[in-house]
Backbone of each chain as nested JSON, in Angstrom:
{
  "chains": [
    {"id": "A", "residues": [
      {"number": 1, "name": "MET", "atoms": {"N": [183.486, 50.332, 71.018], "CA": [184.07, 49.57, 72.135], "C": [185.128, 50.388, 72.87]}},
      {"number": 2, "name": "ASN", "atoms": {"N": [185.761, 51.314, 72.151], "CA": [186.76, 52.17, 72.803], "C": [186.134, 52.998, 73.924]}},
      {"number": 3, "name": "ALA", "atoms": {"N": [184.89, 53.431, 73.711], "CA": [184.226, 54.245, 74.733], "C": [184.002, 53.432, 76.001]}},
      {"number": 4, "name": "TYR", "atoms": {"N": [183.675, 52.144, 75.86], "CA": [183.513, 51.297, 77.042], "C": [184.841, 51.215, 77.8]}},
      {"number": 5, "name": "ARG", "atoms": {"N": [185.916, 51.071, 77.04], "CA": [187.24, 50.982, 77.666], "C": [187.566, 52.294, 78.383]}},
      {"number": 6, "name": "ASP", "atoms": {"N": [187.362, 53.413, 77.657], "CA": [187.761, 54.705, 78.207], "C": [186.892, 55.113, 79.398]}},
      {"number": 7, "name": "GLN", "atoms": {"N": [185.683, 54.581, 79.465], "CA": [184.787, 54.925, 80.579], "C": [184.615, 53.75, 81.531]}},
      {"number": 8, "name": "TYR", "atoms": {"N": [185.565, 52.822, 81.491], "CA": [185.431, 51.623, 82.319], "C": [185.408, 51.974, 83.806]}},
      {"number": 9, "name": "ALA", "atoms": {"N": [186.191, 52.967, 84.211], "CA": [186.198, 53.37, 85.624], "C": [184.914, 54.115, 86.005]}},
      {"number": 10, "name": "PRO", "atoms": {"N": [184.562, 55.219, 85.328], "CA": [183.389, 55.962, 85.786], "C": [182.054, 55.235, 85.575]}},
      {"number": 11, "name": "VAL", "atoms": {"N": [181.892, 54.552, 84.462], "CA": [180.589, 53.941, 84.164], "C": [180.495, 52.518, 84.725]}},
      {"number": 12, "name": "PHE", "atoms": {"N": [181.537, 51.733, 84.505], "CA": [181.48, 50.32, 84.899], "C": [182.219, 50.034, 86.205]}},
      {"number": 13, "name": "LYS", "atoms": {"N": [182.601, 51.082, 86.924], "CA": [183.227, 50.969, 88.247], "C": [184.43, 50.026, 88.231]}},
      {"number": 14, "name": "ASN", "atoms": {"N": [185.155, 50.035, 87.124], "CA": [186.328, 49.162, 86.959], "C": [185.997, 47.692, 87.187]}},
      {"number": 15, "name": "GLY", "atoms": {"N": [184.763, 47.334, 86.939], "CA": [184.381, 45.932, 87.056], "C": [184.08, 45.476, 88.471]}},
      {"number": 16, "name": "ARG", "atoms": {"N": [184.014, 46.394, 89.42], "CA": [183.69, 46.029, 90.814], "C": [182.182, 45.865, 90.931]}},
      {"number": 17, "name": "ASN", "atoms": {"N": [181.751, 44.629, 91.09], "CA": [180.324, 44.28, 91.176], "C": [179.546, 44.581, 89.899]}},
      {"number": 18, "name": "VAL", "atoms": {"N": [180.258, 44.915, 88.853], "CA": [179.637, 45.105, 87.541], "C": [180.444, 44.279, 86.547]}},
      {"number": 19, "name": "VAL", "atoms": {"N": [179.748, 43.469, 85.769], "CA": [180.429, 42.632, 84.786], "C": [179.971, 43.063, 83.394]}},
      {"number": 20, "name": "LEU", "atoms": {"N": [180.906, 43.557, 82.629], "CA": [180.586, 43.956, 81.246], "C": [180.952, 42.8, 80.321]}},
      {"number": 21, "name": "ILE", "atoms": {"N": [179.98, 42.354, 79.553], "CA": [180.218, 41.289, 78.572], "C": [179.824, 41.821, 77.195]}},
      {"number": 22, "name": "ALA", "atoms": {"N": [180.802, 41.913, 76.313], "CA": [180.546, 42.372, 74.949], "C": [180.325, 41.132, 74.075]}},
      {"number": 23, "name": "ILE", "atoms": {"N": [179.211, 41.114, 73.355], "CA": [178.799, 39.912, 72.628], "C": [178.656, 40.202, 71.136]}},
      {"number": 24, "name": "SER", "atoms": {"N": [179.261, 39.344, 70.329], "CA": [179.08, 39.456, 68.883], "C": [179.152, 38.062, 68.275]}},
      {"number": 25, "name": "ALA", "atoms": {"N": [178.968, 37.982, 66.969], "CA": [179.008, 36.691, 66.272], "C": [180.429, 36.303, 65.867]}},
      {"number": 26, "name": "ASP", "atoms": {"N": [181.418, 37.06, 66.309], "CA": [182.809, 36.731, 65.979], "C": [183.267, 35.474, 66.728]}},
      {"number": 27, "name": "VAL", "atoms": {"N": [184.26, 34.788, 66.189], "CA": [184.828, 33.643, 66.906], "C": [185.673, 34.157, 68.075]}},
      {"number": 28, "name": "ASP", "atoms": {"N": [185.85, 33.312, 69.097], "CA": [186.52, 33.767, 70.321], "C": [187.967, 34.224, 70.081]}},
      {"number": 29, "name": "THR", "atoms": {"N": [188.654, 33.596, 69.127], "CA": [190.045, 33.996, 68.875], "C": [190.112, 35.408, 68.291]}},
      {"number": 30, "name": "ALA", "atoms": {"N": [189.137, 35.76, 67.451], "CA": [189.095, 37.111, 66.877], "C": [188.817, 38.142, 67.969]}},
      {"number": 31, "name": "LEU", "atoms": {"N": [187.95, 37.777, 68.906], "CA": [187.629, 38.69, 70.009], "C": [188.841, 38.867, 70.924]}},
      {"number": 32, "name": "ALA", "atoms": {"N": [189.528, 37.771, 71.199], "CA": [190.692, 37.843, 72.084], "C": [191.799, 38.699, 71.468]}},
      {"number": 33, "name": "SER", "atoms": {"N": [192.044, 38.528, 70.175], "CA": [193.139, 39.287, 69.562], "C": [192.79, 40.774, 69.475]}},
      {"number": 34, "name": "TRP", "atoms": {"N": [191.512, 41.065, 69.247], "CA": [191.085, 42.465, 69.217], "C": [191.201, 43.074, 70.614]}},
      {"number": 35, "name": "ALA", "atoms": {"N": [190.769, 42.32, 71.629], "CA": [190.832, 42.8, 73.01], "C": [192.276, 43.078, 73.418]}},
      {"number": 36, "name": "ARG", "atoms": {"N": [193.187, 42.204, 72.959], "CA": [194.599, 42.392, 73.292], "C": [195.138, 43.648, 72.608]}},
      {"number": 37, "name": "ASP", "atoms": {"N": [194.866, 43.774, 71.305], "CA": [195.388, 44.917, 70.542], "C": [194.856, 46.247, 71.068]}},
      {"number": 38, "name": "ALA", "atoms": {"N": [193.602, 46.252, 71.502], "CA": [192.984, 47.517, 71.92], "C": [192.968, 47.683, 73.436]}},
      {"number": 39, "name": "ASP", "atoms": {"N": [193.525, 46.689, 74.154], "CA": [193.629, 46.781, 75.61], "C": [192.258, 46.93, 76.284]}},
      {"number": 40, "name": "TYR", "atoms": {"N": [191.315, 46.083, 75.881], "CA": [189.982, 46.122, 76.487], "C": [189.997, 45.327, 77.787]}},
      {"number": 41, "name": "PRO", "atoms": {"N": [189.566, 45.941, 78.894], "CA": [189.672, 45.279, 80.199], "C": [188.469, 44.405, 80.554]}},
      {"number": 42, "name": "PHE", "atoms": {"N": [187.536, 44.194, 79.624], "CA": [186.302, 43.47, 79.968], "C": [186.204, 42.163, 79.187]}},
      {"number": 43, "name": "LEU", "atoms": {"N": [185.133, 41.44, 79.485], "CA": [184.893, 40.117, 78.896], "C": [184.229, 40.222, 77.523]}},
      {"number": 44, "name": "PHE", "atoms": {"N": [184.56, 39.249, 76.687], "CA": [183.859, 39.1, 75.415], "C": [183.227, 37.718, 75.364]}},
      {"number": 45, "name": "ALA", "atoms": {"N": [182.124, 37.604, 74.648], "CA": [181.486, 36.303, 74.444], "C": [181.204, 36.137, 72.964]}},
      {"number": 46, "name": "SER", "atoms": {"N": [181.494, 34.938, 72.485], "CA": [181.385, 34.634, 71.061], "C": [180.078, 33.91, 70.775]}},
      {"number": 47, "name": "ASP", "atoms": {"N": [179.166, 34.606, 70.138], "CA": [177.818, 34.089, 69.851], "C": [177.747, 33.765, 68.358]}},
      {"number": 48, "name": "THR", "atoms": {"N": [178.546, 32.784, 67.929], "CA": [178.699, 32.537, 66.487], "C": [177.39, 32.108, 65.814]}},
      {"number": 49, "name": "GLY", "atoms": {"N": [176.536, 31.424, 66.541], "CA": [175.262, 31.031, 65.935], "C": [174.185, 32.09, 66.109]}},
      {"number": 50, "name": "SER", "atoms": {"N": [174.525, 33.178, 66.799], "CA": [173.601, 34.283, 67.1], "C": [172.385, 33.846, 67.922]}},
      {"number": 51, "name": "ALA", "atoms": {"N": [172.477, 32.703, 68.578], "CA": [171.341, 32.223, 69.378], "C": [171.026, 33.188, 70.525]}},
      {"number": 52, "name": "VAL", "atoms": {"N": [172.076, 33.72, 71.138], "CA": [171.858, 34.631, 72.268], "C": [171.34, 35.979, 71.756]}},
      {"number": 53, "name": "GLY", "atoms": {"N": [171.906, 36.429, 70.641], "CA": [171.413, 37.661, 70.021], "C": [169.932, 37.561, 69.692]}},
      {"number": 54, "name": "LYS", "atoms": {"N": [169.522, 36.379, 69.237], "CA": [168.106, 36.166, 68.927], "C": [167.272, 36.147, 70.199]}},
      {"number": 55, "name": "ALA", "atoms": {"N": [167.787, 35.483, 71.238], "CA": [167.041, 35.38, 72.501], "C": [166.787, 36.753, 73.112]}},
      {"number": 56, "name": "TYR", "atoms": {"N": [167.726, 37.665, 72.913], "CA": [167.586, 39.007, 73.481], "C": [166.951, 39.985, 72.494]}},
      {"number": 57, "name": "GLY", "atoms": {"N": [166.746, 39.548, 71.276], "CA": [166.14, 40.429, 70.272], "C": [167.127, 41.444, 69.739]}},
      {"number": 58, "name": "ALA", "atoms": {"N": [168.404, 41.134, 69.831], "CA": [169.43, 42.052, 69.325], "C": [169.837, 41.699, 67.889]}},
      {"number": 59, "name": "PHE", "atoms": {"N": [169.475, 40.482, 67.468], "CA": [169.912, 39.978, 66.163], "C": [169.168, 40.674, 65.031]}},
      {"number": 60, "name": "LYS", "atoms": {"N": [169.935, 41.096, 64.05], "CA": [169.351, 41.753, 62.876], "C": [169.467, 40.762, 61.714]}},
      {"number": 61, "name": "ALA", "atoms": {"N": [168.355, 40.129, 61.371], "CA": [168.372, 39.056, 60.369], "C": [168.903, 39.548, 59.019]}},
      {"number": 62, "name": "GLN", "atoms": {"N": [168.545, 40.772, 58.682], "CA": [168.943, 41.346, 57.386], "C": [170.458, 41.317, 57.195]}},
      {"number": 63, "name": "TYR", "atoms": {"N": [171.197, 41.552, 58.27], "CA": [172.656, 41.615, 58.176], "C": [173.323, 40.383, 58.788]}},
      {"number": 64, "name": "LYS", "atoms": {"N": [172.505, 39.518, 59.426], "CA": [173.025, 38.353, 60.147], "C": [174.059, 38.772, 61.203]}},
      {"number": 65, "name": "LEU", "atoms": {"N": [173.813, 39.918, 61.809], "CA": [174.696, 40.454, 62.853], "C": [173.836, 40.997, 63.984]}},
      {"number": 66, "name": "ASP", "atoms": {"N": [174.472, 41.212, 65.122], "CA": [173.751, 41.796, 66.246], "C": [173.762, 43.312, 66.151]}},
      {"number": 67, "name": "ASN", "atoms": {"N": [172.61, 43.906, 66.408], "CA": [172.528, 45.354, 66.546], "C": [173.264, 45.775, 67.808]}},
      {"number": 68, "name": "ARG", "atoms": {"N": [173.612, 47.046, 67.856], "CA": [174.288, 47.561, 69.04], "C": [173.238, 47.793, 70.133]}},
      {"number": 69, "name": "ASN", "atoms": {"N": [172.829, 46.699, 70.765], "CA": [171.821, 46.762, 71.82], "C": [172.489, 46.5, 73.158]}},
      {"number": 70, "name": "LEU", "atoms": {"N": [172.054, 47.239, 74.162], "CA": [172.677, 47.108, 75.468], "C": [171.611, 46.796, 76.526]}},
      {"number": 71, "name": "PHE", "atoms": {"N": [171.895, 45.789, 77.341], "CA": [170.981, 45.399, 78.412], "C": [171.741, 45.382, 79.732]}},
      {"number": 72, "name": "VAL", "atoms": {"N": [171.121, 45.95, 80.755], "CA": [171.685, 45.85, 82.097], "C": [170.836, 44.833, 82.859]}},
      {"number": 73, "name": "VAL", "atoms": {"N": [171.485, 43.753, 83.299], "CA": [170.792, 42.705, 84.056], "C": [171.097, 42.938, 85.528]}},
      {"number": 74, "name": "GLY", "atoms": {"N": [170.066, 43.083, 86.323], "CA": [170.233, 43.351, 87.744], "C": [170.626, 42.098, 88.514]}},
      {"number": 75, "name": "PRO", "atoms": {"N": [170.991, 42.264, 89.782], "CA": [171.371, 41.111, 90.612], "C": [170.262, 40.065, 90.709]}},
      {"number": 76, "name": "ASP", "atoms": {"N": [169.019, 40.438, 90.432], "CA": [167.903, 39.487, 90.477], "C": [167.73, 38.721, 89.169]}},
      {"number": 77, "name": "GLY", "atoms": {"N": [168.609, 38.98, 88.198], "CA": [168.54, 38.254, 86.93], "C": [167.536, 38.809, 85.939]}},
      {"number": 78, "name": "LYS", "atoms": {"N": [166.958, 39.949, 86.261], "CA": [165.995, 40.568, 85.349], "C": [166.599, 41.796, 84.666]}},
      {"number": 79, "name": "ILE", "atoms": {"N": [166.056, 42.113, 83.509], "CA": [166.551, 43.273, 82.782], "C": [166.085, 44.545, 83.489]}},
      {"number": 80, "name": "ALA", "atoms": {"N": [167.037, 45.312, 83.951], "CA": [166.742, 46.499, 84.746], "C": [166.737, 47.755, 83.881]}},
      {"number": 81, "name": "TYR", "atoms": {"N": [167.437, 47.687, 82.776], "CA": [167.576, 48.852, 81.913], "C": [168.02, 48.341, 80.55]}},
      {"number": 82, "name": "ARG", "atoms": {"N": [167.561, 49.041, 79.513], "CA": [168.049, 48.686, 78.177], "C": [168.217, 49.953, 77.361]}},
      {"number": 83, "name": "GLN", "atoms": {"N": [169.112, 49.874, 76.416], "CA": [169.256, 50.976, 75.468], "C": [169.383, 50.317, 74.099]}},
      {"number": 84, "name": "THR", "atoms": {"N": [168.294, 50.378, 73.346], "CA": [168.22, 49.653, 72.079], "C": [167.74, 50.592, 70.972]}},
      {"number": 85, "name": "PRO", "atoms": {"N": [168.616, 51.024, 70.086], "CA": [170.046, 50.741, 70.055], "C": [170.83, 51.63, 71.017]}},
      {"number": 86, "name": "PHE", "atoms": {"N": [172.026, 51.162, 71.344], "CA": [172.917, 51.966, 72.173], "C": [173.465, 53.103, 71.312]}},
      {"number": 87, "name": "ARG", "atoms": {"N": [173.355, 54.326, 71.824], "CA": [173.773, 55.507, 71.055], "C": [175.23, 55.823, 71.396]}},
      {"number": 88, "name": "GLU", "atoms": {"N": [176.127, 55.103, 70.746], "CA": [177.518, 55.119, 71.194], "C": [178.225, 56.456, 71.038]}},
      {"number": 89, "name": "ILE", "atoms": {"N": [177.719, 57.332, 70.154], "CA": [178.408, 58.617, 70.003], "C": [177.716, 59.735, 70.784]}},
      {"number": 90, "name": "ASP", "atoms": {"N": [176.633, 59.382, 71.492], "CA": [175.873, 60.379, 72.238], "C": [176.307, 60.342, 73.709]}},
      {"number": 91, "name": "PRO", "atoms": {"N": [176.901, 61.439, 74.206], "CA": [177.382, 61.425, 75.596], "C": [176.279, 61.098, 76.607]}},
      {"number": 92, "name": "THR", "atoms": {"N": [175.025, 61.466, 76.326], "CA": [173.95, 61.185, 77.287], "C": [173.702, 59.676, 77.409]}},
      {"number": 93, "name": "ALA", "atoms": {"N": [174.12, 58.904, 76.398], "CA": [173.954, 57.452, 76.456], "C": [174.721, 56.896, 77.646]}},
      {"number": 94, "name": "TYR", "atoms": {"N": [175.906, 57.445, 77.894], "CA": [176.752, 56.96, 78.986], "C": [176.259, 57.474, 80.33]}},
      {"number": 95, "name": "THR", "atoms": {"N": [175.73, 58.7, 80.331], "CA": [175.166, 59.253, 81.568], "C": [173.987, 58.39, 82.022]}},
      {"number": 96, "name": "GLU", "atoms": {"N": [173.127, 58.038, 81.062], "CA": [171.953, 57.207, 81.372], "C": [172.371, 55.823, 81.858]}},
      {"number": 97, "name": "LEU", "atoms": {"N": [173.325, 55.243, 81.154], "CA": [173.798, 53.907, 81.512], "C": [174.424, 53.929, 82.903]}},
      {"number": 98, "name": "SER", "atoms": {"N": [175.22, 54.949, 83.143], "CA": [175.891, 55.105, 84.421], "C": [174.88, 55.216, 85.561]}},
      {"number": 99, "name": "ALA", "atoms": {"N": [173.822, 55.97, 85.335], "CA": [172.782, 56.139, 86.35], "C": [172.071, 54.815, 86.6]}},
      {"number": 100, "name": "ALA", "atoms": {"N": [171.817, 54.054, 85.53], "CA": [171.138, 52.763, 85.67], "C": [171.989, 51.791, 86.478]}},
      {"number": 101, "name": "ILE", "atoms": {"N": [173.293, 51.8, 86.237], "CA": [174.198, 50.913, 86.965], "C": [174.297, 51.351, 88.427]}},
      {"number": 102, "name": "ALA", "atoms": {"N": [174.408, 52.659, 88.633], "CA": [174.549, 53.187, 89.996], "C": [173.352, 52.816, 90.872]}},
      {"number": 103, "name": "LYS", "atoms": {"N": [172.168, 52.713, 90.232], "CA": [170.966, 52.342, 90.986], "C": [171.06, 50.911, 91.512]}},
      {"number": 104, "name": "LEU", "atoms": {"N": [171.77, 50.053, 90.779], "CA": [171.833, 48.631, 91.117], "C": [173.034, 48.276, 91.978]}},
      {"number": 105, "name": "VAL", "atoms": {"N": [174.123, 49.028, 91.784], "CA": [175.363, 48.701, 92.476], "C": [175.565, 49.693, 93.603]}},
      {"number": 106, "name": "PRO", "atoms": {"N": [175.622, 49.209, 94.83], "CA": [175.816, 50.127, 95.948], "C": [177.141, 50.875, 95.812]}},
      {"number": 107, "name": "ALA", "atoms": {"N": [177.161, 52.078, 96.297], "CA": [178.368, 52.893, 96.216], "C": [179.528, 52.168, 96.889]}},
      {"number": 108, "name": "ASP", "atoms": {"N": [180.676, 52.275, 96.275], "CA": [181.869, 51.614, 96.799], "C": [182.408, 52.419, 97.975]}},
      {"number": 109, "name": "THR", "atoms": {"N": [182.317, 51.82, 99.148], "CA": [182.741, 52.552, 100.344], "C": [184.138, 52.146, 100.802]}},
      {"number": 110, "name": "THR", "atoms": {"N": [184.725, 51.163, 100.1], "CA": [186.059, 50.737, 100.511], "C": [187.093, 51.761, 100.057]}},
      {"number": 111, "name": "ALA", "atoms": {"N": [188.096, 51.964, 100.892], "CA": [189.136, 52.936, 100.553], "C": [190.033, 52.395, 99.451]}},
      {"number": 112, "name": "ARG", "atoms": {"N": [190.481, 53.277, 98.634], "CA": [191.391, 52.859, 97.561], "C": [192.831, 52.93, 98.058]}}
    ]},
    {"id": "B", "residues": [
      {"number": 1, "name": "MET", "atoms": {"N": [135.2, 45.228, 64.416], "CA": [135.899, 44.78, 65.634], "C": [136.814, 43.603, 65.313]}},
      {"number": 2, "name": "LEU", "atoms": {"N": [136.226, 42.571, 64.697], "CA": [137.011, 41.394, 64.34], "C": [138.053, 41.761, 63.294]}},
      {"number": 3, "name": "ALA", "atoms": {"N": [137.618, 42.594, 62.34], "CA": [138.537, 43.023, 61.274], "C": [139.74, 43.753, 61.875]}},
      {"number": 4, "name": "THR", "atoms": {"N": [139.462, 44.583, 62.857], "CA": [140.541, 45.33, 63.518], "C": [141.509, 44.38, 64.193]}},
      {"number": 5, "name": "LEU", "atoms": {"N": [140.922, 43.358, 64.833], "CA": [141.738, 42.365, 65.535], "C": [142.619, 41.608, 64.545]}},
      {"number": 6, "name": "LEU", "atoms": {"N": [141.99, 41.202, 63.432], "CA": [142.75, 40.465, 62.419], "C": [143.864, 41.318, 61.842]}},
      {"number": 7, "name": "LEU", "atoms": {"N": [143.549, 42.588, 61.634], "CA": [144.547, 43.519, 61.089], "C": [145.716, 43.645, 62.07]}},
      {"number": 8, "name": "ALA", "atoms": {"N": [145.356, 43.749, 63.341], "CA": [146.39, 43.89, 64.373], "C": [147.292, 42.659, 64.394]}},
      {"number": 9, "name": "VAL", "atoms": {"N": [146.67, 41.482, 64.243], "CA": [147.437, 40.24, 64.229], "C": [148.329, 40.204, 62.997]}},
      {"number": 10, "name": "ALA", "atoms": {"N": [147.754, 40.591, 61.859], "CA": [148.501, 40.585, 60.603], "C": [149.703, 41.52, 60.689]}},
      {"number": 11, "name": "MET", "atoms": {"N": [149.508, 42.66, 61.343], "CA": [150.583, 43.648, 61.425], "C": [151.696, 43.199, 62.357]}},
      {"number": 12, "name": "GLN", "atoms": {"N": [151.388, 42.2, 63.194], "CA": [152.421, 41.721, 64.109], "C": [153.333, 40.698, 63.446]}},
      {"number": 13, "name": "GLN", "atoms": {"N": [152.944, 40.238, 62.27], "CA": [153.735, 39.186, 61.623], "C": [155.187, 39.609, 61.345]}},
      {"number": 14, "name": "PRO", "atoms": {"N": [155.419, 40.802, 60.783], "CA": [156.819, 41.174, 60.532], "C": [157.624, 41.249, 61.832]}},
      {"number": 15, "name": "ALA", "atoms": {"N": [156.936, 41.658, 62.915], "CA": [157.616, 41.764, 64.203], "C": [158.093, 40.396, 64.672]}},
      {"number": 16, "name": "ALA", "atoms": {"N": [157.34, 39.358, 64.323], "CA": [157.718, 38.013, 64.725], "C": [158.982, 37.574, 63.985]}},
      {"number": 17, "name": "ALA", "atoms": {"N": [159.104, 37.994, 62.726], "CA": [160.269, 37.641, 61.934], "C": [161.511, 38.35, 62.469]}},
      {"number": 18, "name": "GLU", "atoms": {"N": [161.321, 39.573, 62.936], "CA": [162.421, 40.371, 63.473], "C": [162.175, 40.514, 64.968]}},
      {"number": 19, "name": "PRO", "atoms": {"N": [162.783, 39.681, 65.795], "CA": [162.441, 39.689, 67.215], "C": [162.691, 41.053, 67.862]}},
      {"number": 20, "name": "GLN", "atoms": {"N": [161.801, 41.387, 68.772], "CA": [161.933, 42.663, 69.472], "C": [162.891, 42.494, 70.646]}},
      {"number": 21, "name": "ALA", "atoms": {"N": [163.579, 43.572, 70.97], "CA": [164.502, 43.546, 72.097], "C": [163.726, 43.254, 73.377]}},
      {"number": 22, "name": "LEU", "atoms": {"N": [164.308, 42.461, 74.246], "CA": [163.676, 42.128, 75.518], "C": [163.373, 43.396, 76.309]}},
      {"number": 23, "name": "ALA", "atoms": {"N": [162.229, 43.37, 76.991], "CA": [161.783, 44.544, 77.723], "C": [162.361, 44.562, 79.136]}},
      {"number": 24, "name": "VAL", "atoms": {"N": [162.371, 45.761, 79.703], "CA": [162.773, 45.916, 81.103], "C": [161.805, 45.107, 81.973]}},
      {"number": 25, "name": "GLY", "atoms": {"N": [162.329, 44.344, 82.912], "CA": [161.512, 43.511, 83.783], "C": [161.51, 42.055, 83.366]}},
      {"number": 26, "name": "ALA", "atoms": {"N": [161.868, 41.79, 82.097], "CA": [161.92, 40.406, 81.617], "C": [163.094, 39.686, 82.268]}},
      {"number": 27, "name": "VAL", "atoms": {"N": [162.919, 38.387, 82.462], "CA": [164.027, 37.574, 82.969], "C": [165.063, 37.46, 81.859]}},
      {"number": 28, "name": "ALA", "atoms": {"N": [166.308, 37.769, 82.162], "CA": [167.376, 37.697, 81.158], "C": [167.701, 36.235, 80.884]}},
      {"number": 29, "name": "PRO", "atoms": {"N": [167.548, 35.773, 79.639], "CA": [167.829, 34.364, 79.345], "C": [169.29, 34.023, 79.628]}},
      {"number": 30, "name": "ASP", "atoms": {"N": [169.482, 32.872, 80.261], "CA": [170.854, 32.429, 80.541], "C": [171.508, 31.979, 79.243]}},
      {"number": 31, "name": "PHE", "atoms": {"N": [172.82, 31.969, 79.22], "CA": [173.548, 31.495, 78.045], "C": [174.902, 30.957, 78.486]}},
      {"number": 32, "name": "ALA", "atoms": {"N": [175.501, 30.188, 77.625], "CA": [176.867, 29.688, 77.824], "C": [177.569, 29.85, 76.491]}},
      {"number": 33, "name": "LEU", "atoms": {"N": [178.534, 30.749, 76.443], "CA": [179.215, 31.057, 75.182], "C": [180.728, 31.012, 75.383]}},
      {"number": 34, "name": "PRO", "atoms": {"N": [181.472, 30.66, 74.313], "CA": [182.931, 30.752, 74.408], "C": [183.327, 32.188, 74.743]}},
      {"number": 35, "name": "GLY", "atoms": {"N": [184.237, 32.322, 75.694], "CA": [184.615, 33.652, 76.144], "C": [186.032, 34.015, 75.758]}},
      {"number": 36, "name": "ALA", "atoms": {"N": [186.315, 35.325, 75.823], "CA": [187.656, 35.818, 75.514], "C": [187.914, 37.076, 76.317]}},
      {"number": 37, "name": "THR", "atoms": {"N": [189.188, 37.271, 76.653], "CA": [189.632, 38.523, 77.245], "C": [190.894, 38.949, 76.492]}},
      {"number": 38, "name": "GLN", "atoms": {"N": [191.477, 40.059, 76.935], "CA": [192.712, 40.517, 76.298], "C": [193.871, 39.538, 76.526]}},
      {"number": 39, "name": "TYR", "atoms": {"N": [193.675, 38.583, 77.457], "CA": [194.729, 37.613, 77.737], "C": [194.544, 36.31, 76.965]}},
      {"number": 40, "name": "GLY", "atoms": {"N": [193.478, 36.244, 76.174], "CA": [193.264, 35.057, 75.36], "C": [191.862, 34.499, 75.506]}},
      {"number": 41, "name": "THR", "atoms": {"N": [191.639, 33.361, 74.866], "CA": [190.322, 32.735, 74.955], "C": [190.21, 32.019, 76.302]}},
      {"number": 42, "name": "LEU", "atoms": {"N": [188.979, 31.874, 76.774], "CA": [188.754, 31.278, 78.086], "C": [188.514, 29.775, 77.962]}},
      {"number": 43, "name": "LYS", "atoms": {"N": [188.969, 29.051, 78.973], "CA": [188.807, 27.601, 78.974], "C": [187.334, 27.24, 79.208]}},
      {"number": 44, "name": "ASN", "atoms": {"N": [186.702, 27.984, 80.123], "CA": [185.303, 27.702, 80.456], "C": [184.378, 28.704, 79.787]}},
      {"number": 45, "name": "PRO", "atoms": {"N": [183.181, 28.237, 79.408], "CA": [182.24, 29.164, 78.771], "C": [181.807, 30.282, 79.729]}},
      {"number": 46, "name": "VAL", "atoms": {"N": [181.437, 31.395, 79.138], "CA": [180.883, 32.52, 79.899], "C": [179.39, 32.249, 80.075]}},
      {"number": 47, "name": "ARG", "atoms": {"N": [178.959, 32.167, 81.322], "CA": [177.539, 31.941, 81.611], "C": [176.988, 33.133, 82.38]}},
      {"number": 48, "name": "LEU", "atoms": {"N": [175.822, 33.581, 81.968], "CA": [175.186, 34.674, 82.696], "C": [174.928, 34.249, 84.146]}},
      {"number": 49, "name": "SER", "atoms": {"N": [174.52, 32.988, 84.34], "CA": [174.16, 32.511, 85.685], "C": [175.353, 32.503, 86.638]}},
      {"number": 50, "name": "ASP", "atoms": {"N": [176.573, 32.556, 86.095], "CA": [177.753, 32.635, 86.96], "C": [177.788, 33.964, 87.723]}},
      {"number": 51, "name": "TYR", "atoms": {"N": [177.055, 34.937, 87.251], "CA": [177.136, 36.288, 87.828], "C": [175.865, 36.686, 88.565]}},
      {"number": 52, "name": "LYS", "atoms": {"N": [175.086, 35.682, 88.926], "CA": [173.863, 35.953, 89.689], "C": [174.249, 36.722, 90.963]}},
      {"number": 53, "name": "GLY", "atoms": {"N": [173.5, 37.768, 91.263], "CA": [173.823, 38.581, 92.425], "C": [174.685, 39.781, 92.078]}},
      {"number": 54, "name": "LYS", "atoms": {"N": [175.181, 39.785, 90.843], "CA": [175.942, 40.949, 90.377], "C": [175.15, 41.658, 89.289]}},
      {"number": 55, "name": "THR", "atoms": {"N": [175.605, 42.835, 88.965], "CA": [175.01, 43.567, 87.851], "C": [175.827, 43.238, 86.605]}},
      {"number": 56, "name": "VAL", "atoms": {"N": [175.139, 42.838, 85.55], "CA": [175.818, 42.45, 84.322], "C": [175.34, 43.361, 83.183]}},
      {"number": 57, "name": "VAL", "atoms": {"N": [176.28, 43.895, 82.451], "CA": [175.931, 44.693, 81.279], "C": [176.239, 43.862, 80.036]}},
      {"number": 58, "name": "LEU", "atoms": {"N": [175.218, 43.575, 79.26], "CA": [175.395, 42.834, 78.013], "C": [175.392, 43.838, 76.873]}},
      {"number": 59, "name": "ALA", "atoms": {"N": [176.523, 43.933, 76.195], "CA": [176.656, 44.906, 75.103], "C": [176.818, 44.148, 73.788]}},
      {"number": 60, "name": "PHE", "atoms": {"N": [175.727, 44.034, 73.053], "CA": [175.797, 43.391, 71.738], "C": [176.402, 44.378, 70.741]}},
      {"number": 61, "name": "PHE", "atoms": {"N": [177.209, 43.853, 69.837], "CA": [177.801, 44.727, 68.817], "C": [177.962, 43.96, 67.509]}},
      {"number": 62, "name": "PHE", "atoms": {"N": [178.186, 44.713, 66.431], "CA": [178.193, 44.128, 65.08], "C": [179.342, 43.149, 64.872]}},
      {"number": 63, "name": "LYS", "atoms": {"N": [180.539, 43.666, 65.03], "CA": [181.684, 42.895, 64.567], "C": [182.966, 43.422, 65.201]}},
      {"number": 64, "name": "ALA", "atoms": {"N": [183.895, 42.496, 65.474], "CA": [185.186, 42.889, 66.024], "C": [185.911, 43.824, 65.063]}},
      {"number": 65, "name": "ARG", "atoms": {"N": [186.677, 44.718, 65.626], "CA": [187.499, 45.663, 64.854], "C": [186.671, 46.619, 63.996]}},
      {"number": 66, "name": "THR", "atoms": {"N": [185.481, 46.917, 64.501], "CA": [184.705, 47.998, 63.883], "C": [184.47, 49.044, 64.969]}},
      {"number": 67, "name": "ARG", "atoms": {"N": [184.128, 50.232, 64.56], "CA": [183.906, 51.319, 65.516], "C": [182.682, 51.046, 66.373]}},
      {"number": 68, "name": "GLY", "atoms": {"N": [182.721, 51.592, 67.563], "CA": [181.531, 51.565, 68.411], "C": [181.569, 50.603, 69.505]}}
    ]}
  ]
}
């Protein structure tokens, strides 16, 4: 999760027209306290029953936890890109993800 | 021919027990889940449909306070 935070500007465009939602089976209070301690600038969702993990095929029954699976949902509501599992220590994982997002999100032309 | 078909069906059984990750092009199922940010828990659930028209990255992970 630290990599998402550290690459929030280059990969996730600081949340401009891109919404990052990190999902796990943790309760919302545990996610909030972790987000506060680690200064995570994105959203978390608490999937305690793992229903969403199951719907997306990210749930690993053996461990009763979600695998590190990543899905990019386009503005049309369809899955535009996936990385299953997400290779969090592989730098090319972020390059690929960044390219997938850039294809969907028009370049930011507003001045900073 | 039939035997091959039956074998193929039989081999798909474990896959049914362990759902496969949704494919590119599939409609992303909507959800409503309790949400949280670094500022605390959210009053309203997080819904995928709230972000229609935007690009949403769903990052599933094992557990809070673990690496990755």
